[in-house]
Structure formats: structure tokens, C-alpha cells
C-alpha positions as CSV (number, residue, x, y, z in Angstrom):
1,M,9.4,-1.7,47.4
2,R,8.8,-2.2,43.7
3,G,7.0,0.0,41.3
4,L,5.4,-1.2,38.1
5,F,4.4,1.1,35.3
6,R,2.4,-0.3,32.5
7,T,0.8,1.4,29.5
8,M,-1.9,-0.4,27.5
9,I,-3.1,0.7,24.2
10,G,-6.6,-0.2,23.2
11,V,-7.9,1.1,19.9
12,T,-10.4,0.4,17.3
13,L,-9.0,0.5,13.8
14,V,-11.3,0.9,10.9
15,A,-11.1,0.5,7.1
16,C,-12.6,4.0,6.6
17,A,-11.7,6.9,8.8
18,S,-15.0,8.6,8.4
19,R,-16.9,5.6,9.9
20,Q,-15.0,4.8,13.0
21,A,-16.6,2.3,15.3
22,A,-17.2,2.8,19.0
23,P,-14.9,1.1,21.5
24,N,-16.0,-2.3,22.5
25,D,-15.9,-4.0,25.9
26,D,-12.3,-5.3,25.4
27,I,-10.9,-1.8,25.4
28,P,-9.5,-0.7,28.8
29,T,-11.6,1.8,30.7
30,D,-8.8,3.0,32.9
31,G,-8.1,6.1,30.8
32,S,-5.4,4.4,28.7
33,Y,-7.5,4.3,25.6
34,R,-5.8,6.3,22.8
35,P,-7.3,6.5,19.3
36,P,-5.0,5.5,16.5
37,E,-3.7,7.6,13.7
38,V,-5.5,6.2,10.6
39,I,-4.1,6.7,7.1
40,V,-6.4,5.7,4.3
41,R,-4.8,5.0,0.9
42,N,-6.5,5.4,-2.5
43,T,-5.4,2.3,-4.4
44,S,-1.9,1.3,-3.3
45,W,-1.1,-2.1,-1.9
46,E,-4.2,-3.7,-3.4
47,D,-4.0,-7.3,-4.7
48,L,-6.8,-8.2,-7.2
49,E,-6.0,-12.0,-6.9
50,L,-6.5,-11.9,-3.1
51,A,-9.7,-9.8,-3.6
52,A,-11.1,-12.4,-6.0
53,R,-10.6,-15.1,-3.3
54,G,-12.1,-12.9,-0.6
55,L,-8.8,-12.7,1.3
56,G,-6.5,-9.9,2.6
57,R,-3.1,-9.2,4.3
58,L,-2.1,-7.9,7.7
59,E,1.5,-6.7,8.2
60,F,2.9,-5.4,11.5
61,A,6.0,-3.2,12.2
62,I,6.9,-3.2,15.9
63,R,9.0,-0.3,17.1
64,T,9.9,1.4,20.4
65,A,7.9,4.5,21.4
66,D,10.9,6.5,22.6
67,R,13.0,5.7,19.6
68,P,10.7,5.1,16.6
69,T,13.5,3.8,14.4
70,Q,14.5,1.1,16.8
71,K,13.1,-2.3,15.7
72,V,11.7,-4.8,18.2
73,A,12.8,-8.3,17.2
74,Q,11.1,-11.4,18.6
75,A,8.0,-9.5,19.7
76,Q,5.0,-11.8,20.0
77,V,2.0,-10.8,17.8
78,Q,-1.3,-12.5,18.4
79,V,-4.4,-12.2,16.2
80,K,-7.9,-13.6,16.3
81,L,-11.1,-12.9,14.4
82,S,-13.3,-10.8,16.7
83,G,-15.9,-12.9,18.3
84,A,-14.2,-16.2,17.3
85,T,-13.7,-18.9,19.8
86,G,-10.5,-20.9,20.0
87,P,-6.8,-20.1,20.3
88,W,-5.1,-16.9,19.1
89,K,-2.8,-17.3,16.1
90,Q,0.7,-16.4,17.2
91,I,3.6,-15.1,15.1
92,M,7.0,-13.6,16.1
93,T,8.5,-10.5,14.5
94,D,11.7,-11.1,12.5
95,E,15.0,-9.3,13.1
96,Q,13.6,-6.2,11.3
97,G,10.6,-6.1,13.7
98,I,8.2,-7.2,11.0
99,A,5.4,-9.9,11.2
100,R,3.2,-10.8,8.2
101,L,0.0,-12.7,7.7
102,D,-0.8,-13.3,4.0
103,S,-4.0,-14.7,2.6
104,I,-6.1,-14.3,5.7
105,A,-9.9,-14.2,5.9
106,V,-11.4,-10.7,5.8
107,G,-13.0,-9.3,8.9
108,R,-12.3,-7.5,12.1
109,Y,-9.3,-8.9,14.0
110,E,-8.3,-8.5,17.7
111,L,-4.6,-7.8,18.0
112,R,-2.1,-8.2,20.9
113,V,1.5,-7.3,20.8
114,R,3.9,-8.2,23.6
115,A,7.7,-8.1,24.0
116,I,9.9,-8.6,27.0
117,G,10.6,-5.3,28.8
118,Y,7.7,-3.4,27.0
119,A,4.1,-2.7,27.9
120,P,1.6,-4.8,25.9
121,A,-0.5,-3.3,23.1
122,H,-4.1,-4.3,22.5
123,S,-6.0,-3.2,19.3
124,E,-8.3,-4.2,16.5
125,A,-8.0,-3.9,12.8
126,I,-10.2,-4.6,9.8
127,V,-8.8,-6.6,6.9
128,S,-10.6,-5.9,3.6
129,P,-10.6,-8.1,0.5
130,G,-7.4,-7.6,-1.5
131,C,-6.0,-5.0,0.8
132,R,-2.8,-5.0,2.8
133,T,-3.5,-3.4,6.2
134,D,-0.3,-2.1,7.8
135,V,-0.2,-1.8,11.6
136,E,2.7,0.2,13.1
137,V,2.9,-0.4,16.9
138,Y,5.1,1.8,19.0
139,I,5.4,0.1,22.4
140,G,6.6,1.8,25.5
141,I,9.2,0.5,27.9
142,S,7.7,-1.1,31.0
143,A,10.0,0.0,33.8
144,I,10.2,-2.1,37.0
145,G,12.2,-1.1,40.1
146,I,12.6,1.6,42.8
147,A,11.3,4.9,41.4
148,P,11.5,4.0,37.7
149,P,11.0,6.7,35.2
150,P,7.5,7.1,33.7
151,P,7.0,5.0,30.7
152,E,6.9,6.5,27.2
153,P,3.2,6.2,26.0
154,G,2.7,3.8,23.2
155,R,0.7,4.5,20.0
156,V,-0.7,2.7,16.9
157,R,-0.8,3.9,13.3
158,V,-2.8,2.0,10.7
159,T,-2.7,2.3,7.0
160,T,-5.4,0.7,5.0
161,C,-7.3,0.8,1.7
162,R,-10.1,3.3,1.0
163,V,-13.5,1.6,0.8
164,K,-14.8,1.8,-2.8
165,R,-18.3,3.1,-3.1
């Protein structure tokens, strides 16, 4: 008999922590929804040139949930503008567990992170003009076998720019 333990993370990430959006239909309803830790910066990591062109940045750091300093190399990161049709853009993390998307259109993006031996993570993030949005994904081990240990729950931390008023 085989047991399969999987943990999915479904979160909505917002550019301003005070105006968090409600979960959409893509977020799992099986009780695995966990809100992210959102860190809002004042002015750091802004790029006026990108802002002038109406573009932003998205950077991922993929780590293991049970050992947050352990990098996950060759994790698959998929992104797509929310509501857009067509294929997902796919990138792989480097040996440091980092994946970058520079000069991308602003808007809300759907995110998926997968790696062999780990439970997938599903999320959303908003990319603002001239802002680098950092997404730290801590994925839990997906154990398969006879009486495997319970998986370490995953989590997501987002650091983004403060919305100027």
C-alpha cells in the first residue's frame, strides 16, 4: 500500500498589504490555503527606467520548508498573466535556487513552482511598474511510501514596493 502526502499552497499576493484581494476560484478549497507573509518596502529595489516603460521585475528564491537555507536547483517556475490564454512561461531555477524575469508587463501573475520530490506551490503576485517583486517559496517534501512522515508545510513570502499615493 502506498501513501501520498501532498501540500499545496494557494495564496493571493498583493502590492499593498492593506488592500489584500479575496482568494479566487483557482485557490484550493481543501483547507490547504495559507495566506502569505507580505513585506512592503518603501522605495528600495525600484527602477525608474522600467517604470517609465511600464514594466517590472519578478524574482523567485526557491528553498525547502524544513531547511530554509537549502536551495532548490532546477525547480520549474511557471508564470502567466491572470486571465490570459495561451501557454505558461517556464523558467528553471539556477544552482542558487533563483529564477528571474526582467522587463515583464505589469499586472497580476499566476505562479506555479514544482520540483521533483516536493509538493507544488500555487500562488499569485502583482508586478508594479518599476518594482522588483521578490517571491520566496519554501516547498515541503512530498513523501511517498509506506507510512511516510507527514510533510513539512510550505509557505510563501512576498516582498514588494509600497504603492505611492
